[in-house]
C-alpha positions in Angstrom: -10.5 -7.2 20.5 -10.6 -5.3 17.3 -9.4 -8.0 14.6 -6.4 -6.8 12.8 -4.3 -8.4 10.4 -0.5 -8.8 10.3 0.4 -9.2 6.9 3.3 -11.2 6.4 4.1 -10.4 2.6 6.1 -7.3 2.8 6.3 -5.2 -0.3 9.7 -2.9 -0.5 10.5 -1.1 -3.7 14.3 -0.9 -3.9 14.8 -1.0 -7.3 16.9 2.0 -8.0 19.3 2.1 -4.7 22.6 3.1 -5.7 26.3 3.5 -3.8 27.7 6.7 -4.4 30.8 8.5 -2.7 34.3 8.1 -2.8 36.6 6.2 -0.3 40.3 6.7 0.9 40.8 9.2 -2.1 40.0 6.2 -4.4 36.8 6.6 -6.6 34.0 4.4 -6.3 32.4 2.2 -8.9 28.8 3.4 -9.6 26.1 2.0 -11.6 27.0 5.4 -14.2 30.7 4.2 -14.3 30.3 0.5 -15.0 29.3 -1.1 -18.6 26.1 -3.4 -17.6 26.8 -5.9 -20.5 29.5 -6.9 -18.6 27.6 -8.4 -16.3 24.3 -9.3 -18.6 23.5 -10.7 -22.0 20.3 -9.0 -23.3 17.8 -11.1 -24.5 14.9 -9.9 -26.6 13.1 -6.7 -25.2 11.4 -5.2 -28.0 8.2 -6.4 -30.0 7.3 -8.6 -26.5 3.5 -9.6 -26.0 1.8 -8.2 -23.7 -1.7 -9.0 -22.5 -4.9 -6.7 -23.3 -6.3 -5.2 -19.8 -10.2 -4.5 -19.7 -10.9 -0.6 -18.7 -14.7 -0.9 -19.4 -16.4 1.0 -16.6 -19.3 -0.3 -15.6 -22.9 1.0 -14.2 -22.0 -0.9 -11.0 -18.8 0.7 -10.6 -20.5 4.4 -11.2 -22.4 3.3 -8.5 -20.0 2.0 -6.0 -18.1 5.0 -6.1 -21.2 7.4 -5.8 -21.9 5.1 -2.4 -18.5 5.8 -1.3 -19.2 9.4 -1.9 -22.4 9.9 -0.5 -21.0 7.8 2.6 -18.3 10.8 3.0 -21.3 12.9 3.0 -23.5 11.1 5.8 -25.2 12.7 8.4 -25.1 11.4 12.1 -27.9 12.1 14.6 -28.1 10.9 18.3 -30.4 8.2 19.3 -31.7 7.5 22.7 -35.0 6.3 22.7 -34.7 3.0 21.2 -31.7 0.0 21.2 -29.3 -0.3 18.7 -29.6 -1.9 15.3 -27.3 -2.8 12.4 -26.1 0.3 10.8 -26.0 2.1 13.7 -22.7 3.6 15.4 -22.6 2.2 19.1 -20.0 4.4 21.2 -19.2 1.8 23.6 -16.6 1.1 26.6 -15.2 -2.8 26.7 -13.2 -5.0 28.8 -12.1 -8.2 27.9 -11.2 -11.2 30.6 -10.4 -14.5 29.9 -11.1 -16.7 33.1 -11.8 -13.7 34.9 -8.8 -11.7 34.2 -8.2 -9.1 31.6 -6.1 -9.6 29.4 -3.9 -7.6 27.6 -5.2 -5.4 24.7 -9.1 -6.5 25.8 -9.8 -3.0 26.6 -10.3 -0.1 25.7 -13.2 2.6 24.2 -14.8 2.5 20.6 -17.2 4.1 17.8 -18.4 0.8 16.2 -20.1 0.9 13.7 -22.8 -2.4 13.8 -22.4 -4.5 10.7 -18.6 -3.3 9.6 -17.4 -6.4 11.4 -14.3 -4.7 12.9 -14.4 -6.8 15.9 -14.3 -11.0 16.2 -17.3 -12.7 15.2 -20.1 -12.3 17.6 -19.1 -9.4 19.3 -21.3 -7.0 17.1 -24.5 -9.7 17.5 -24.0 -8.9 21.1 -24.2 -5.0 20.7 -27.6 -4.9 18.6 -30.3 -4.8 21.0 -28.6 -2.7 23.9 -29.5 0.5 24.9 -27.7 3.4 26.1 -26.8 3.2 29.9 -27.1 -0.5 29.7 -24.1 -2.7 30.6 -23.6 -6.7 29.1 -21.9 -9.2 29.3 -21.1 -10.7 26.6 -19.0 -14.4 26.1 -17.4 -15.1 22.6 -14.8 -17.3 21.6 -12.4 -16.0 19.7 -11.3 -18.2 16.0 -8.6 -20.6 16.5 -6.5 -19.0 13.8 -6.3 -15.7 15.6 -3.0 -13.9 15.8 -2.5 -14.0 19.3 -1.8 -17.5 20.5 -2.9 -17.3 23.8 -6.1 -16.1 22.9 -6.9 -18.2 19.4 -9.7 -21.0 20.3 -10.2 -19.1 23.8 -13.6 -18.8 25.6 -13.7 -15.0 26.9 -16.1 -12.4 28.5 -16.7 -9.1 27.3 -18.2 -7.1 29.8 -19.6 -3.8 27.4 -21.1 -0.4 28.5 -23.3 1.3 25.5 -22.6 4.9 26.2 -24.6 6.6 23.5 -25.9 5.5 19.8 -25.8 7.9 16.5 -27.8 6.7 13.6 -26.0 7.2 10.4 -27.8 8.6 7.5 -26.9 8.1 3.7 -27.9 10.8 1.6 -29.1 10.6 -2.3 -27.1 12.8 -4.3 -30.3 14.9 -5.2 -30.5 16.2 -1.1 -30.3 19.7 -0.9 -26.7 20.7 -0.2 -25.0 17.1 -0.8 -23.7 17.9 -4.7 -21.9 21.2 -2.4 -20.2 18.7 -0.4 -19.2 16.3 -3.2 -18.0 19.1 -5.1 -16.0 20.3 -1.9 -14.8 16.4 -1.6 -13.1 16.4 -5.5 -12.4 20.0 -5.4 -14.3 20.8 -8.6 -17.5 22.2 -8.5 -20.3 20.0 -10.2 -23.7 22.2 -11.8 -25.6 19.6 -12.0 -25.9 15.7 -10.7 -24.8 14.7 -14.7 -22.0 16.8 -14.4 -21.0 15.0 -11.6 -21.7 11.5 -12.9 -19.7 12.4 -16.1 -16.6 12.7 -13.7 -17.1 9.8 -11.7 -17.5 8.0 -15.4 -14.0 10.0 -16.6 -12.2 9.4 -13.7 -12.7 5.6 -13.2 -11.8 5.4 -16.9 -8.4 7.4 -16.4 -7.8 4.7 -13.4 -8.5 2.0 -15.2 -6.6 2.9 -17.8 -3.6 4.2 -15.8 -3.7 1.0 -13.9 -3.8 -1.0 -17.4 -0.8 0.5 -18.6 1.4 0.2 -15.1 0.4 -3.6 -15.1 1.3 -4.1 -18.7 5.0 -2.0 -18.3 5.2 -4.7 -15.3 4.6 -7.7 -17.2 7.0 -6.4 -20.2 9.5 -5.7 -17.9 9.3 -9.3 -15.7 9.8 -11.1 -19.2 12.7 -8.6 -20.3 14.5 -10.0 -16.5 13.3 -13.4 -17.8 15.2 -13.1 -21.1 18.6 -11.7 -19.8 21.1 -13.9 -19.2 23.1 -13.0 -16.3 25.5 -14.9 -13.4 24.0 -13.6 -10.6 27.4 -14.7 -8.8 29.5 -12.7 -11.0 27.8 -9.3 -10.2 29.6 -6.6 -8.5 29.8 -6.9 -4.9 29.2 -3.4 -4.0 26.5 -3.3 -5.4 24.7 -6.6 -4.0 26.0 -5.1 -0.9 24.2 -2.0 -1.4 21.0 -3.4 -2.5 21.2 -6.6 0.2 22.0 -3.7 3.2 18.5 -1.5 1.6 16.5 -4.6 1.7 17.5 -5.9 5.2 17.3 -2.0 6.7 14.1 -1.6 5.0 12.7 -5.0 6.9 14.1 -3.8 10.3 12.6 -0.3 9.7 9.1 -2.2 9.0 9.3 -4.3 11.8 9.9 -1.0 14.1 6.5 0.3 12.8 5.1 -2.4 14.6 7.4 -2.2 17.9 8.8 -4.9 17.4 13.0 -5.6 17.3 14.2 -8.1 14.0 14.6 -10.6 16.5 10.7 -10.5 17.5 9.9 -10.1 13.7 12.2 -13.2 12.9 10.6 -14.6 15.9 7.2 -14.4 15.0 8.1 -15.3 11.0 9.6 -18.4 12.1 13.6 -17.7 10.6 16.9 -17.4 11.3 18.9 -14.2 11.2 21.1 -16.8 9.1 18.1 -17.4 6.5 17.2 -13.8 6.5 20.9 -12.5 5.4 20.7 -15.2 2.9 17.1 -14.1 1.8 18.2 -10.5 1.7 21.7 -11.6 0.1 19.3 -12.7 -2.8 17.3 -10.2 -2.8 20.3 -7.9 -3.4 21.2 -10.2 -6.6 18.3 -9.9 -8.3 18.2 -6.4 -8.1 21.3 -5.5 -9.1 20.5 -7.4 -12.2 17.3 -5.9 -12.3 18.9 -2.2 -11.9 21.9 -3.3 -14.6 19.0 -4.4 -17.3 17.3 -1.0 -16.7 20.4 0.9 -17.7 21.8 -1.9 -20.4 18.4 -0.9 -22.4 18.8 2.7 -22.1 22.6 2.2 -23.1 21.3 0.4 -26.4 18.5 2.9 -27.1 20.3 6.1 -25.9 17.3 6.8 -23.8 18.4 9.9 -21.5 17.1 12.1 -19.3 16.6 15.4 -19.9 18.6 18.3 -18.1 15.6 19.6 -15.9 13.7 16.6 -15.2 15.1 15.6 -11.6 14.4 19.1 -10.7 11.1 19.8 -12.3 10.2 16.4 -10.7 11.1 17.9 -7.3 9.2 21.0 -8.1 6.5 19.2 -9.1 5.6 16.9 -6.0 6.3 19.4 -3.7 3.7 21.3 -4.7 1.4 18.6 -5.1 2.2 17.5 -1.2 2.4 21.3 0.0 6.3 20.2 1.0 8.9 22.0 0.2 11.5 20.9 -2.2 14.5 20.5 0.2 12.3 18.3 2.7 11.6 15.7 -0.6 15.5 16.2 -1.3 16.0 14.4 2.2 13.3 11.7 1.9 14.8 10.9 -2.2 17.9 11.6 -2.9 18.7 12.9 -6.6 20.7 9.7 -7.6 18.0 7.4 -6.6 15.3 9.4 -8.1 17.5 9.5 -11.4 17.4 5.6 -11.1 13.8 5.3 -11.2 12.6 8.2 -13.6 14.9 6.2 -16.0 13.1 2.8 -15.1 10.1 4.8 -16.0 11.5 5.4 -19.2 12.6 2.2 -20.4 9.2 1.1 -19.3 7.3 3.1 -21.2 9.8 2.3 -24.3 9.3 -1.4 -23.9 5.3 -0.6 -24.0 5.5 1.5 -27.1 7.7 -1.2 -28.6 4.9 -4.1 -27.7 2.7 -6.1 -29.1 -0.8 -6.1 -27.2 -3.1 -9.3 -27.5 
């Protein structure tokens, strides 16, 4: 039985949802038509302090990246004349039984890397020493905190058949042909090993700097939100309702991806429908406040999108992901994208006008 981690934390990015269109011939309010300052009072947002972030790339960081690249270039060789050892790929069939009855989800076939800790504790240790063609019973006990309550802390027996062994050999970057494989993976030709290491170092540095900047912008934005006065109960009802509905829909969609109904999800989380809807409304209020803050700063600082910015964004990402512009627009409408891009400009402004300590 593979050990699976089901995260209870669902990160949903819905800051930029808008209410659009008309109803019954009457124009409906949108974020473009209302005055954000009628609902919020901005506090300090320029000259805020933000933490400096260490973007140093160590030799260990480079080594880790190189090892990951070499792992991708690993070669696998079938082994028939010895037993399984740590590091091997064991090709197995398995049947898990509790009280001599096979339990749901406990039967399957798998290419198991010994040492990966992919299965419950003790499973991989039980496979070590087996030889191709051998079948073995491995008695185990599920962890007390196992996600499936009917199996948590229970004694079971896995009947494991070893169909074959593959030995994984991780090459050296100096081995023949390895640099070519790495070059192919990066889509960039490295003539020497030093060129490759330089690229790794530069790439890591750029990623660290990008992550640092995003962390600083998030920190600043949160400070701005905290500095803003707002009566959440007085926010436009249509805006809160729209953001709340989007949140609730996203949770339901998340649950369906795991084959669960919303009711099943709520039961698993130990919550009620009433609590769920209350949480959704509170979320809708907070996101609505954040949207209005972004709009208020943009208005105060004359921050606007360029005339062709949205279309250029679609074209750039369509090319990057090999999709059509129409496909991207169907999954990310122009108004939502407009809100996102405006927020990015505001966050850039906050960082440009911040004090880094």
